[in-house]
ROVOKOL-757884 format. One record per residue (C-alpha): residue in one letter; x, y, z; residue number from 1. Coordinates in Angstrom, 2 decimals. Layout:
BEGIN
aa X Y Z i
A X Y Z NUM $
...
// end
This chain:
BEGIN
aa X Y Z i
M 12.51 5.47 41.66 1 $
L 12.35 2.27 43.73 2 $
A 16.08 2.39 44.39 3 $
A 15.70 5.99 45.58 4 $
L 12.99 4.95 48.06 5 $
V 15.22 2.14 49.34 6 $
L 18.17 4.47 49.81 7 $
L 15.98 7.04 51.59 8 $
A 14.64 4.43 54.03 9 $
G 18.05 2.75 54.47 10 $
V 20.05 5.95 54.97 11 $
S 17.59 7.33 57.53 12 $
A 17.65 4.00 59.44 13 $
F 21.45 3.94 59.32 14 $
I 21.77 7.53 60.62 15 $
Y 19.54 6.88 63.64 16 $
A 21.22 3.50 64.34 17 $
V 24.77 4.85 64.73 18 $
P 26.72 4.21 66.95 19 $
D 24.84 1.05 68.07 20 $
L 26.65 -1.79 66.27 21 $
L 23.69 -4.19 66.24 22 $
K 21.25 -1.59 64.94 23 $
T 23.76 -0.34 62.35 24 $
T 24.32 -3.87 61.09 25 $
A 20.56 -4.43 60.94 26 $
S 20.03 -1.20 58.96 27 $
L 22.73 -2.18 56.47 28 $
L 21.23 -5.68 56.06 29 $
F 17.79 -4.10 55.65 30 $
T 19.08 -1.82 52.84 31 $
V 20.97 -4.58 51.02 32 $
L 17.94 -6.91 51.04 33 $
L 15.68 -4.22 49.60 34 $
L 18.20 -3.27 46.87 35 $
A 18.56 -6.94 45.94 36 $
A 14.77 -7.20 45.65 37 $
V 14.78 -4.21 43.28 38 $
C 17.53 -5.75 41.11 39 $
I 15.68 -9.05 40.66 40 $
S 12.14 -7.66 40.65 41 $
K 11.31 -9.69 37.51 42 $
M 11.90 -12.87 39.58 43 $
R 8.74 -12.34 41.62 44 $
K 9.05 -15.16 44.12 45 $
T 12.66 -14.33 45.03 46 $
A 11.79 -10.63 45.30 47 $
Y 8.96 -11.48 47.72 48 $
V 11.35 -13.54 49.88 49 $
L 14.00 -10.81 50.04 50 $
S 11.50 -8.03 50.78 51 $
S 9.90 -10.19 53.50 52 $
L 13.33 -10.74 55.12 53 $
A 13.90 -6.97 54.98 54 $
L 10.52 -6.37 56.64 55 $
L 11.34 -8.93 59.34 56 $
T 14.72 -7.26 59.95 57 $
Y 13.00 -3.90 60.27 58 $
V 10.44 -5.17 62.78 59 $
L 12.77 -7.23 64.97 60 $
A 16.17 -5.55 64.91 61 $
M 15.75 -1.87 63.98 62 $
E 14.74 0.70 66.55 63 $
P 15.54 4.35 65.70 64 $
G 16.07 6.72 68.57 65 $
S 13.02 8.89 67.85 66 $
L 9.51 8.68 66.47 67 $
F 10.52 10.97 63.60 68 $
G 13.30 8.59 62.63 69 $
M 10.84 5.71 62.75 70 $
L 8.37 7.52 60.47 71 $
I 10.97 8.72 57.92 72 $
T 11.93 5.06 57.44 73 $
A 8.38 3.65 57.52 74 $
Y 6.74 5.82 54.84 75 $
P 9.27 5.17 52.01 76 $
L 9.26 1.49 53.03 77 $
L 5.48 1.11 52.63 78 $
L 5.52 3.06 49.35 79 $
F 8.28 0.72 48.15 80 $
Y 6.16 -2.38 48.90 81 $
A 3.12 -0.91 47.16 82 $
L 5.10 -0.19 43.97 83 $
L 7.62 -3.04 43.78 84 $
L 5.30 -5.93 44.65 85 $
P 1.83 -4.60 43.90 86 $
S -0.10 -7.23 45.85 87 $
P -2.85 -5.63 47.98 88 $
L -2.73 -8.44 50.58 89 $
Y 1.06 -8.33 50.88 90 $
T 1.01 -4.54 51.16 91 $
L -1.70 -4.78 53.88 92 $
V 0.43 -7.21 55.90 93 $
A 3.47 -4.94 55.55 94 $
A 1.46 -1.90 56.61 95 $
M 0.08 -3.74 59.68 96 $
A 3.58 -4.93 60.65 97 $
V 4.96 -1.38 60.43 98 $
G 1.95 -0.07 62.40 99 $
I 2.48 -2.63 65.18 100 $
K 6.17 -1.70 65.25 101 $
L 5.21 1.93 65.77 102 $
Y 2.69 0.92 68.46 103 $
L 5.31 -1.06 70.39 104 $
Y 7.86 1.74 70.07 105 $
D 5.78 4.35 71.90 106 $
D 3.64 4.04 74.99 107 $
L 0.13 4.71 73.75 108 $
S -1.80 2.86 76.49 109 $
T -2.93 5.97 78.31 110 $
G -6.20 7.66 77.47 111 $
H -7.56 7.19 74.01 112 $
E -4.21 7.39 72.21 113 $
W -4.38 3.70 71.32 114 $
M -7.61 4.37 69.40 115 $
T -5.93 7.22 67.48 116 $
H -3.01 4.99 66.67 117 $
L -5.30 2.16 65.54 118 $
F -7.12 4.58 63.23 119 $
F -3.77 5.81 61.89 120 $
I -2.58 2.25 61.22 121 $
T -5.84 1.28 59.50 122 $
L -5.93 4.42 57.35 123 $
N -2.33 3.93 56.19 124 $
A -2.88 0.24 55.53 125 $
M -5.98 0.97 53.41 126 $
A -4.19 3.75 51.47 127 $
Y -1.20 1.58 50.60 128 $
M -3.44 -1.39 49.81 129 $
I -5.44 0.74 47.32 130 $
L -2.18 2.04 45.82 131 $
A -0.93 -1.54 45.45 132 $
Y -4.22 -2.59 43.80 133 $
Y -4.11 0.10 41.13 134 $
T -0.38 -0.37 40.58 135 $
R -0.98 -4.06 39.97 136 $
K -3.86 -3.30 37.62 137 $
L -1.73 -0.83 35.68 138 $
E 1.10 -3.35 35.41 139 $
K -1.31 -6.00 34.15 140 $
E -2.68 -3.69 31.45 141 $
R 0.84 -2.69 30.44 142 $
N 1.82 -6.33 30.07 143 $
E -1.27 -6.99 27.98 144 $
Y -0.47 -4.07 25.68 145 $
R 3.13 -5.24 25.47 146 $
Y 1.98 -8.70 24.50 147 $
L -0.51 -7.41 21.94 148 $
S 2.25 -5.36 20.31 149 $
T 4.20 -8.55 19.65 150 $
I 1.38 -10.38 17.84 151 $
D -1.07 -9.82 15.05 152 $
S -4.48 -9.18 16.59 153 $
L -6.41 -11.25 14.02 154 $
T -4.23 -14.34 13.66 155 $
G -2.13 -14.39 16.84 156 $
L 1.02 -14.73 14.69 157 $
A 4.09 -12.70 15.57 158 $
S 4.33 -9.08 14.50 159 $
L 6.92 -7.88 12.00 160 $
Q 9.01 -6.45 14.85 161 $
Q 9.09 -9.79 16.66 162 $
T 10.05 -11.73 13.54 163 $
L 12.85 -9.28 12.78 164 $
L 14.18 -9.48 16.35 165 $
F 14.07 -13.28 16.23 166 $
G 15.88 -13.42 12.91 167 $
Q 18.56 -10.94 13.93 168 $
R 19.19 -12.92 17.10 169 $
L 19.81 -16.06 15.02 170 $
I 22.19 -14.12 12.75 171 $
D 24.07 -12.70 15.75 172 $
E 24.48 -16.27 17.06 173 $
G 26.25 -17.18 13.81 174 $
R 23.43 -19.27 12.35 175 $
S 22.23 -19.35 8.75 176 $
V 18.76 -17.79 8.50 177 $
Q 16.11 -18.42 5.88 178 $
V 13.38 -15.83 5.24 179 $
L 10.21 -16.62 3.29 180 $
L 7.75 -13.96 2.22 181 $
M 4.26 -15.10 1.16 182 $
D 1.65 -13.07 -0.67 183 $
L -1.92 -14.30 -1.09 184 $
N -2.77 -13.47 -4.70 185 $
F -6.07 -11.81 -5.58 186 $
F -6.98 -11.22 -1.92 187 $
K -8.85 -8.04 -2.85 188 $
Q -10.98 -9.99 -5.30 189 $
I -11.74 -12.54 -2.56 190 $
N -12.94 -9.76 -0.26 191 $
D -14.93 -8.06 -3.01 192 $
T -16.56 -11.29 -4.20 193 $
H -17.15 -13.23 -0.96 194 $
G -17.01 -10.51 1.71 195 $
H -14.50 -9.57 4.42 196 $
M -15.68 -12.32 6.77 197 $
V -14.60 -14.96 4.25 198 $
G -11.38 -13.05 3.71 199 $
N -10.64 -13.20 7.44 200 $
K -11.38 -16.95 7.48 201 $
V -8.85 -17.43 4.68 202 $
I -6.23 -15.44 6.62 203 $
L -6.88 -17.53 9.78 204 $
F -6.60 -20.76 7.77 205 $
I -3.17 -19.70 6.43 206 $
A -2.05 -18.66 9.94 207 $
D -2.98 -22.07 11.39 208 $
Y -1.13 -23.82 8.56 209 $
L 2.05 -21.79 9.16 210 $
R 1.93 -22.39 12.93 211 $
H 1.65 -26.13 12.34 212 $
M 4.43 -26.13 9.77 213 $
I 7.08 -24.52 12.02 214 $
K 6.12 -26.07 15.36 215 $
N 9.08 -28.50 15.29 216 $
V 11.74 -26.09 14.01 217 $
N 13.61 -23.12 15.39 218 $
G 11.49 -20.54 13.62 219 $
I 8.73 -17.99 13.85 220 $
A 5.79 -17.09 11.63 221 $
G 4.40 -13.59 11.39 222 $
R 1.88 -11.51 9.49 223 $
L 3.00 -8.30 7.84 224 $
G -0.55 -7.08 7.49 225 $
G -3.15 -7.54 4.78 226 $
D -2.36 -10.60 2.68 227 $
E 1.39 -10.92 3.36 228 $
F 3.05 -13.40 5.73 229 $
V 6.66 -13.96 6.72 230 $
I 8.51 -16.99 8.06 231 $
V 11.95 -16.66 9.68 232 $
L 13.70 -19.88 10.63 233 $
E 17.11 -21.40 11.09 234 $
H 18.21 -22.75 7.73 235 $
S 18.62 -26.50 7.60 236 $
E 18.73 -29.25 4.98 237 $
G 15.27 -30.45 5.94 238 $
Y 13.76 -27.06 5.07 239 $
A 15.93 -26.17 2.06 240 $
N 12.91 -26.68 -0.23 241 $
I 10.33 -25.09 2.05 242 $
R 9.06 -22.81 -0.73 243 $
E 8.30 -25.78 -2.94 244 $
K 6.56 -27.47 0.01 245 $
L 4.39 -24.41 0.62 246 $
L 3.44 -24.06 -3.02 247 $
Q 2.71 -27.77 -3.39 248 $
E 0.40 -27.87 -0.37 249 $
L -1.27 -24.46 -0.63 250 $
N -1.10 -23.17 -4.21 251 $
G -4.25 -24.09 -6.12 252 $
R -5.91 -25.47 -2.99 253 $
T -9.63 -24.95 -2.57 254 $
F -10.67 -23.60 0.83 255 $
V -14.24 -23.95 2.06 256 $
P -14.96 -21.25 4.70 257 $
G -17.97 -23.12 6.12 258 $
D -21.48 -24.33 5.45 259 $
G -23.32 -22.11 3.05 260 $
F -20.16 -20.48 1.68 261 $
F -18.74 -20.87 -1.79 262 $
P -15.29 -22.49 -2.03 263 $
V -12.31 -20.17 -2.51 264 $
A -9.34 -21.06 -4.75 265 $
L -6.03 -20.05 -3.16 266 $
S -3.02 -18.77 -5.07 267 $
F 0.31 -17.68 -3.59 268 $
S 3.54 -16.00 -4.57 269 $
V 6.55 -16.86 -2.41 270 $
G 9.97 -15.22 -2.20 271 $
V 12.95 -16.66 -0.33 272 $
S 16.38 -15.50 0.79 273 $
V 19.09 -17.21 2.84 274 $
S 21.89 -15.57 4.83 275 $
D 25.55 -16.47 4.38 276 $
T 27.29 -17.18 7.68 277 $
N 30.59 -16.02 6.14 278 $
K 29.23 -12.54 5.47 279 $
E 27.83 -9.89 7.78 280 $
A 24.10 -9.63 7.28 281 $
R 21.06 -7.79 8.60 282 $
I 17.62 -9.34 8.84 283 $
E 16.13 -6.28 7.08 284 $
E 18.35 -6.96 4.05 285 $
L 17.19 -10.58 3.93 286 $
L 13.55 -9.44 4.08 287 $
H 14.18 -7.00 1.23 288 $
D 15.84 -9.72 -0.88 289 $
A 12.91 -12.06 -0.22 290 $
D 10.52 -9.28 -1.31 291 $
L 12.38 -8.80 -4.60 292 $
N 12.51 -12.57 -5.12 293 $
M 8.76 -12.78 -4.53 294 $
Y 7.99 -10.20 -7.23 295 $
E 10.31 -11.99 -9.63 296 $
F 8.37 -15.18 -8.83 297 $
K 5.11 -13.35 -9.61 298 $
L 6.44 -12.23 -12.96 299 $
L 7.69 -15.69 -13.94 300 $
H 5.01 -17.98 -12.49 301 $
R 1.90 -16.31 -11.23 302 $
L 1.22 -14.48 -14.51 303 $
S 1.04 -17.57 -16.70 304 $
T -2.62 -16.95 -17.46 305 $
F -1.99 -13.27 -18.04 306 $
H 0.93 -14.02 -20.33 307 $
G -1.04 -16.71 -22.10 308 $
K -3.55 -14.13 -23.25 309 $
T -0.91 -11.76 -24.57 310 $
S 2.08 -13.92 -25.46 311 $
D 1.06 -14.32 -29.12 312 $
L 0.61 -10.57 -29.44 313 $
I 4.07 -9.95 -27.97 314 $
E 5.76 -12.79 -29.84 315 $
H 4.50 -11.71 -33.28 316 $
N 4.61 -7.96 -32.68 317 $
P 6.75 -6.18 -35.29 318 $
D 8.03 -3.80 -32.61 319 $
P 10.83 -4.98 -30.30 320 $
I 9.43 -5.75 -26.81 321 $
C 11.52 -6.49 -23.71 322 $
T 10.09 -7.69 -20.37 323 $
F 11.78 -6.55 -17.14 324 $
D 11.14 -7.45 -13.50 325 $
R 10.93 -4.94 -10.64 326 $
K 14.72 -4.88 -10.25 327 $
G 15.27 -4.03 -13.91 328 $
K 16.45 -7.53 -14.78 329 $
L 15.66 -8.55 -18.37 330 $
I 13.34 -11.56 -18.29 331 $
A 12.31 -12.09 -21.91 332 $
V 12.50 -10.55 -25.41 333 $
N 10.48 -11.12 -28.56 334 $
P 11.98 -11.99 -31.99 335 $
A 11.78 -8.36 -33.15 336 $
A 14.08 -7.32 -30.26 337 $
T 16.67 -9.98 -31.14 338 $
A 16.58 -8.90 -34.79 339 $
L 17.07 -5.25 -33.82 340 $
L 20.07 -5.85 -31.53 341 $
G 21.67 -8.73 -33.42 342 $
Y 21.74 -11.11 -30.43 343 $
E 20.03 -14.41 -29.79 344 $
A 17.38 -14.34 -27.05 345 $
E 19.57 -16.41 -24.68 346 $
E 22.50 -14.02 -25.23 347 $
I 20.42 -10.94 -24.37 348 $
T 18.84 -12.37 -21.22 349 $
R 22.25 -13.47 -19.93 350 $
K 23.65 -9.94 -20.30 351 $
Q 23.08 -6.95 -18.08 352 $
F 20.69 -4.92 -20.25 353 $
V 22.33 -1.68 -19.13 354 $
A 25.41 -2.78 -21.12 355 $
L 23.31 -2.53 -24.31 356 $
I 22.50 1.15 -23.64 357 $
H 24.84 3.91 -24.77 358 $
P 26.81 5.11 -21.68 359 $
E 25.54 8.69 -22.05 360 $
D 21.89 7.49 -22.02 361 $
R 22.04 5.09 -19.05 362 $
L 21.05 7.65 -16.41 363 $
K 18.12 8.77 -18.57 364 $
A 17.02 5.14 -18.95 365 $
L 17.21 4.59 -15.17 366 $
K 15.08 7.67 -14.46 367 $
S 12.48 6.49 -16.99 368 $
F 12.39 3.02 -15.39 369 $
L 11.87 4.47 -11.90 370 $
E 9.11 6.77 -13.15 371 $
T 7.32 3.83 -14.76 372 $
M 7.59 1.81 -11.53 373 $
K 5.47 4.55 -9.92 374 $
G 2.62 3.56 -12.22 375 $
G 2.78 5.78 -15.29 376 $
T 3.69 5.11 -18.92 377 $
N 6.95 6.78 -19.92 378 $
Q 8.46 7.53 -23.35 379 $
I 12.10 8.37 -24.14 380 $
E 14.65 8.27 -26.94 381 $
L 17.66 6.03 -26.32 382 $
R 20.77 4.97 -28.16 383 $
L 21.26 1.19 -28.07 384 $
L 24.42 -0.70 -28.99 385 $
H 24.13 -3.35 -31.70 386 $
K 26.09 -6.58 -31.35 387 $
E 28.29 -5.46 -34.26 388 $
G 29.12 -2.21 -32.48 389 $
H 27.09 0.44 -34.28 390 $
T 24.54 2.65 -32.53 391 $
L 20.76 2.39 -32.94 392 $
L 18.43 5.26 -32.14 393 $
V 15.14 3.98 -30.71 394 $
D 12.00 5.48 -29.26 395 $
V 11.12 3.45 -26.14 396 $
T 7.74 3.36 -24.39 397 $
N 7.89 1.84 -20.88 398 $
I 4.58 0.32 -19.74 399 $
P 4.02 -1.06 -16.19 400 $
I 2.83 -4.66 -15.90 401 $
L -0.06 -4.73 -13.43 402 $
A -1.35 -7.86 -11.72 403 $
D -3.64 -7.93 -8.71 404 $
H -3.30 -4.13 -8.50 405 $
Q 0.48 -4.40 -8.12 406 $
I 3.30 -3.49 -10.49 407 $
V 5.26 -6.68 -11.05 408 $
G 7.42 -5.58 -13.96 409 $
I 7.74 -3.40 -17.06 410 $
Y 7.30 -3.87 -20.79 411 $
G 9.71 -1.83 -22.90 412 $
V 8.31 -1.34 -26.42 413 $
A 10.88 0.08 -28.85 414 $
K 10.71 1.62 -32.32 415 $
D 13.81 1.99 -34.47 416 $
I 13.86 5.65 -35.51 417 $
S 17.38 5.73 -36.93 418 $
D 16.13 6.08 -40.53 419 $
R 13.56 8.68 -39.55 420 $
K 16.22 10.78 -37.83 421 $
K 18.48 10.53 -40.88 422 $
A 15.60 11.68 -43.10 423 $
E 14.91 14.64 -40.80 424 $
E 18.58 15.58 -40.89 425 $
M 18.55 15.41 -44.69 426 $
L 15.51 17.69 -44.73 427 $
R 17.31 20.15 -42.47 428 $
N 20.37 20.10 -44.69 429 $
S 18.21 20.55 -47.80 430 $
D 16.44 23.50 -46.24 431 $
R 19.77 24.90 -45.09 432 $
L 21.19 24.72 -48.63 433 $
A 18.03 26.29 -50.07 434 $
V 18.26 29.19 -47.64 435 $
T 21.98 29.54 -48.41 436 $
G 21.23 29.80 -52.15 437 $
Q 18.59 32.44 -51.55 438 $
L 21.03 34.45 -49.44 439 $
A 23.79 34.32 -52.04 440 $
A 22.69 37.42 -53.98 441 $
G 22.34 39.53 -50.87 442 $
L 25.68 38.32 -49.53 443 $
A 27.42 39.15 -52.83 444 $
H 26.03 42.68 -52.67 445 $
E 26.97 42.98 -48.97 446 $
I 30.56 41.86 -49.57 447 $
R 30.96 44.03 -52.72 448 $
N 30.53 47.26 -50.74 449 $
P 33.49 46.78 -48.36 450 $
L 35.57 45.36 -51.25 451 $
T 34.92 48.57 -53.26 452 $
A 36.02 50.66 -50.30 453 $
L 39.19 48.58 -49.85 454 $
K 40.01 48.90 -53.57 455 $
G 39.65 52.70 -53.43 456 $
F 41.91 53.03 -50.36 457 $
I 44.60 50.84 -51.94 458 $
Q 44.52 52.98 -55.12 459 $
L 44.87 56.14 -53.01 460 $
L 47.85 54.66 -51.18 461 $
Q 49.47 53.73 -54.50 462 $
T 49.17 57.26 -55.93 463 $
S 49.98 59.09 -52.70 464 $
A 53.59 60.01 -51.98 465 $
N 52.99 60.01 -48.23 466 $
E 51.78 57.03 -46.19 467 $
N 48.37 57.93 -44.73 468 $
K 47.88 55.76 -41.63 469 $
A 44.40 57.11 -41.08 470 $
Y 43.20 54.78 -43.85 471 $
Y 44.33 51.61 -42.03 472 $
P 41.62 51.44 -39.30 473 $
I 38.91 51.98 -41.93 474 $
M 40.37 49.22 -44.10 475 $
L 40.59 46.83 -41.12 476 $
N 36.96 47.50 -40.22 477 $
E 35.87 46.68 -43.77 478 $
L 37.88 43.44 -43.71 479 $
E 36.33 42.52 -40.36 480 $
R 32.89 43.14 -41.86 481 $
I 33.64 40.74 -44.72 482 $
N 34.99 38.14 -42.28 483 $
L 31.86 38.34 -40.10 484 $
I 29.50 37.90 -43.05 485 $
V 31.45 34.96 -44.48 486 $
N 31.62 33.20 -41.05 487 $
E 27.88 33.56 -40.52 488 $
F 27.25 32.22 -44.01 489 $
L 29.49 29.18 -43.37 490 $
L 27.89 28.45 -40.00 491 $
L 24.47 28.40 -41.61 492 $
S 25.40 26.34 -44.68 493 $
K 27.71 23.75 -43.13 494 $
P 25.86 20.68 -41.76 495 $
R 26.99 19.44 -38.36 496 $
E 25.76 17.30 -35.49 497 $
A 23.68 18.93 -32.77 498 $
N 25.91 20.44 -30.11 499 $
F 24.01 21.66 -27.05 500 $
C 25.88 24.19 -24.92 501 $
D 25.17 27.31 -22.85 502 $
T 24.56 30.08 -25.36 503 $
D 23.77 33.80 -25.20 504 $
I 20.65 33.74 -27.35 505 $
R 20.74 37.53 -27.77 506 $
T 24.08 37.26 -29.55 507 $
V 22.62 34.60 -31.86 508 $
I 19.76 36.97 -32.78 509 $
D 22.23 39.83 -33.40 510 $
H 24.27 37.66 -35.77 511 $
V 21.21 36.55 -37.75 512 $
V 19.94 40.15 -38.06 513 $
T 23.38 41.19 -39.30 514 $
L 23.33 38.40 -41.87 515 $
L 19.87 39.30 -43.21 516 $
D 20.12 43.08 -42.96 517 $
T 21.30 43.51 -46.56 518 $
E 18.54 41.30 -47.99 519 $
A 16.03 43.28 -45.96 520 $
I 17.31 46.58 -47.36 521 $
L 17.15 45.20 -50.93 522 $
N 13.47 44.40 -50.28 523 $
K 12.78 47.81 -48.68 524 $
V 12.28 46.18 -45.28 525 $
Q 13.64 47.53 -42.01 526 $
L 14.65 45.09 -39.26 527 $
V 13.94 46.66 -35.85 528 $
M 15.32 45.09 -32.67 529 $
E 13.76 46.28 -29.44 530 $
D 15.96 46.53 -26.34 531 $
M 16.56 43.09 -24.86 532 $
E 16.95 42.64 -21.11 533 $
P 19.89 40.56 -19.80 534 $
I 19.13 36.85 -19.44 535 $
P 21.18 33.87 -18.28 536 $
P 22.71 31.57 -20.94 537 $
I 20.29 29.07 -22.50 538 $
R 21.32 25.51 -23.34 539 $
C 20.76 25.05 -27.07 540 $
D 22.40 24.27 -30.40 541 $
E 23.53 27.66 -31.71 542 $
N 23.60 26.61 -35.36 543 $
Q 20.11 25.10 -35.28 544 $
M 18.67 28.17 -33.54 545 $
K 20.26 30.40 -36.20 546 $
Q 18.51 28.28 -38.81 547 $
V 15.17 28.84 -37.03 548 $
F 15.65 32.63 -36.81 549 $
V 16.83 32.85 -40.45 550 $
N 13.77 30.94 -41.70 551 $
V 11.34 33.07 -39.70 552 $
L 12.97 36.40 -40.60 553 $
K 13.18 35.48 -44.31 554 $
N 9.48 34.57 -44.30 555 $
A 8.72 37.92 -42.63 556 $
I 10.74 39.81 -45.27 557 $
E 9.13 37.93 -48.15 558 $
A 5.65 38.54 -46.68 559 $
M 6.06 42.30 -47.41 560 $
P 6.81 42.71 -51.17 561 $
D 6.08 46.44 -50.91 562 $
G 8.38 46.90 -47.93 563 $
G 7.65 47.48 -44.29 564 $
E 9.00 46.80 -40.82 565 $
V 9.88 43.58 -39.01 566 $
T 10.05 43.89 -35.23 567 $
V 12.09 41.52 -33.06 568 $
R 11.30 41.68 -29.35 569 $
T 11.93 39.39 -26.38 570 $
E 10.08 38.44 -23.20 571 $
S 11.03 36.36 -20.17 572 $
S 8.93 34.27 -17.80 573 $
D 9.87 31.94 -14.94 574 $
Q 10.50 29.01 -17.27 575 $
F 10.84 30.33 -20.84 576 $
F 12.68 32.94 -22.88 577 $
K 10.44 34.07 -25.75 578 $
V 11.39 35.74 -29.04 579 $
K 8.51 37.35 -30.95 580 $
I 9.01 38.32 -34.62 581 $
T 6.21 40.47 -36.10 582 $
D 5.80 41.60 -39.73 583 $
Q 3.39 44.00 -41.43 584 $
G 2.44 41.68 -44.25 585 $
S -0.95 40.57 -45.48 586 $
G -1.24 37.85 -42.81 587 $
I -2.45 34.25 -43.08 588 $
P -6.12 33.23 -43.38 589 $
E -7.37 31.64 -40.17 590 $
E -8.34 28.37 -41.86 591 $
L -4.75 27.86 -43.08 592 $
I -2.87 28.51 -39.82 593 $
S -3.39 24.95 -38.54 594 $
R -1.68 23.61 -41.69 595 $
I 1.40 25.79 -41.39 596 $
G 4.39 23.55 -40.62 597 $
Q 3.04 20.51 -42.45 598 $
P 5.47 19.06 -45.00 599 $
F 5.18 20.64 -48.47 600 $
F 2.39 23.01 -47.48 601 $
T 3.24 26.63 -48.28 602 $
T 1.50 29.92 -49.06 603 $
K 4.46 31.13 -51.18 604 $
A 4.59 30.61 -54.93 605 $
N 8.10 29.15 -54.91 606 $
G 8.12 27.67 -51.38 607 $
T 8.63 24.02 -50.40 608 $
G 6.82 24.00 -47.08 609 $
L 9.84 22.39 -45.38 610 $
G 11.31 25.43 -43.65 611 $
L 8.72 25.87 -40.90 612 $
M 8.37 22.10 -40.46 613 $
I 12.09 21.95 -39.69 614 $
C 11.68 24.89 -37.30 615 $
H 8.99 22.92 -35.47 616 $
N 11.27 19.87 -35.22 617 $
I 14.21 21.90 -33.96 618 $
M 12.12 23.55 -31.25 619 $
E 10.71 20.19 -30.21 620 $
T 14.27 18.86 -29.87 621 $
H 15.08 21.84 -27.64 622 $
G 12.02 21.30 -25.44 623 $
G 10.60 24.62 -26.63 624 $
T 7.57 25.76 -28.63 625 $
F 6.99 27.34 -32.04 626 $
S 3.66 29.09 -32.54 627 $
I 2.11 31.45 -35.10 628 $
E -0.55 34.12 -34.61 629 $
S -1.97 35.83 -37.68 630 $
K -5.03 37.51 -39.12 631 $
A -5.69 38.22 -42.75 632 $
G -4.62 41.80 -43.48 633 $
A -3.09 42.35 -40.00 634 $
G 0.37 40.79 -40.23 635 $
T 1.86 37.75 -38.55 636 $
T 3.64 37.16 -35.21 637 $
V 5.83 34.10 -34.70 638 $
E 6.68 33.18 -31.08 639 $
I 9.79 31.10 -30.40 640 $
A 10.01 29.93 -26.75 641 $
L 13.10 28.28 -25.27 642 $
P 13.21 26.77 -21.74 643 $
F 15.79 28.17 -19.31 644 $
S 16.58 24.65 -18.09 645 $
// end
């Protein structure tokens, strides 16, 4: 804006000065001096000198050919002085000089014109003087705000922005930079116990100490807000152990806020990071590294009292317990953890703990760690790798370590569930074999029918003189029927590891109904499948889900010794696909429903009570639900719900 005013005044003066060489030269000099003053406006004294020379040139050497030309140069010039050098006195002098120039240019001695001109000069001078006054006031306030933005209002230390700018400047100059981050421990307790006034006195005491400490070095101290401080300085041998110096002089020190106040014990956590001049670095990265180092320091040093109260409990706990810092680095393990994994404690802490997790479970472990760092307890199943190479299945509970209302690390408490999982698998296999034995009679009857048909067709072909090709499709269909039944039987009876994949659950239900249809007919029971709407594939283990449906349908058939109808219907919601199987049996008494699914509890004379327990376990593995609704004398409905994702 100022440059535009200069050009307006200079160009108008130049136009009215041509072709007079002296006046043209004066107008050019006038313009150059003003532009120079604009360029070095931050150098106030030099700007005043240049603008004064320009004003002198205007008064002595410039004389446009008309009053209009004089005015079109004078107004931008006075506005320029009021804005560039907002001194009311200087602007008044400039306005008076321009007014006298106008007075000398025109003959105003006749009549009362000189009084009009004097009024005009005074009015303009006052207007520009007021403008200069408020411009100067505005500039002063702006400078004050600018200064306040660079410091902490309570302590007068530098702001975070200033410390970062200072540190980055040192890095850009090729110097090694050291960043220290300090946290006053238990500051909230100090405020709560002694009051905020004492808390502020403590903060001011620390600020004065930091200012004194760095006064003879190329460094800066700042406050990040609250109870955190930062020091950025050029790294040197004399300050290589600055953290130790800070801790020695401040940690454990007793501060007395004043007469009548109780003494306050100070405790600090300090993190440090140093840049490498051979590598490209950013000051923000150094600050982040210092922050991580500070929390590691808290975990290792500041929590000695905390650990002292719980170390015996951890050390002698029969469950493996691992202690991690905020970065996920393994800090310590108890004897139970070393016994579980087969390593010595020193071996484990030297390794990256992620290497001890099965590759397929590492992402799950990372997600659990991040969730726990947000403040909640998290529980997952993981496969860990033993030193000898075999896999261990453990149930891990991640618990955040809190100190001074901050999460400084995580305890991972593990339970070896390998044996429990093997026992559950044995139960599933036992139940599977029991169901297979119960199905054998029905399967023999089901296979005998197509075999009888095949035998009859073969005898007809042997006695017939002509080959009757019409028999072939019927024979093939009967063979396909036998093949389907045998395959379903093998799938159900053969134990295998869980294999989760996208499955059309409707097809699974169709296959199970086909498998049990003969047994249902033998027991005078009709299996009715209601129309099922199309659904997307569901991720599940097909074999395990068949086992669930077989168990439920067999129970429904056996619940109706006099025959009846079993209805299979499906429902869909936003998150779950539900299969409801309803029988017309005598139902289950209300007081017994809560016990259904418990091991070895059964309402059947020859039952084991394991079938529905295994169904519960399978559905839990799939993230689904297994529920029973029943009333005595009104039948039973079993709901099997599987999540879509």
